[in-house]
C-alpha positions in Angstrom: -17.8 1.4 23.5 -16.6 -1.4 21.2 -12.9 -1.3 22.2 -13.1 -0.9 26.0 -11.4 -3.9 27.6 -11.1 -5.7 24.2 -7.7 -7.1 25.1 -8.8 -8.4 28.5 -10.7 -11.3 26.9 -7.9 -13.7 25.9 -10.3 -16.1 24.2 -11.6 -13.3 21.9 -8.1 -12.2 21.1 -7.0 -15.8 20.2 -10.1 -16.4 18.1 -9.7 -13.1 16.3 -6.0 -13.8 15.6 -6.8 -17.3 14.3 -9.4 -15.9 12.0 -7.0 -13.2 10.7 -4.2 -15.7 10.1 -6.7 -18.2 8.5 -7.9 -15.7 6.1 -4.4 -14.7 5.1 -3.4 -18.3 4.7 -6.5 -19.1 2.5 -5.9 -16.1 0.2 -2.1 -16.5 0.0 -1.9 -20.3 -0.4 -5.5 -21.4 -1.1 -5.0 -21.5 -4.8 -7.3 -23.7 -6.7 -9.0 -25.1 -3.7 -10.5 -21.8 -2.7 -10.2 -20.1 -6.1 -7.9 -17.4 -4.8 -4.8 -15.6 -6.0 -2.2 -14.2 -3.6 -2.4 -10.5 -2.8 0.6 -8.3 -2.7 1.5 -6.6 0.5 0.3 -3.1 -0.5 -3.2 -4.7 -1.0 -3.1 -6.3 2.5 -2.0 -3.0 4.0 -4.9 -1.2 2.3 -7.3 -3.9 3.7 -5.9 -3.5 7.2 -6.1 0.3 7.1 -9.6 0.5 5.5 -11.5 -2.2 7.4 -11.4 -0.8 10.9 -12.8 2.5 9.6 -16.3 1.0 9.8 -15.9 0.4 13.6 -14.4 3.8 14.2 -17.3 5.4 12.4 -19.8 3.5 14.5 -18.0 4.6 17.7 -18.0 8.2 16.5 -21.7 8.1 15.8 -22.5 6.6 19.2 -20.2 9.1 20.9 -21.7 12.0 19.0 -25.2 10.9 19.8 -24.4 10.6 23.5 -22.9 14.1 23.5 -25.8 15.6 21.7 -28.3 13.8 23.9 -30.0 11.7 21.1 
């Protein structure tokens, strides 16, 4: 279970938040240094919605395998 107790580890939460904010900053203001162009909010929203699907699918596969006895 990837999400059980995930918020209990304050260091993990801080690091994950720092990575998220750093990536946003690099894309939005990185400009010529990182060869990026700012994304519009609909694109950020799509990224935030689509990215966790990979984790959810993994959790579903593990749950299904445990229910089926694989």
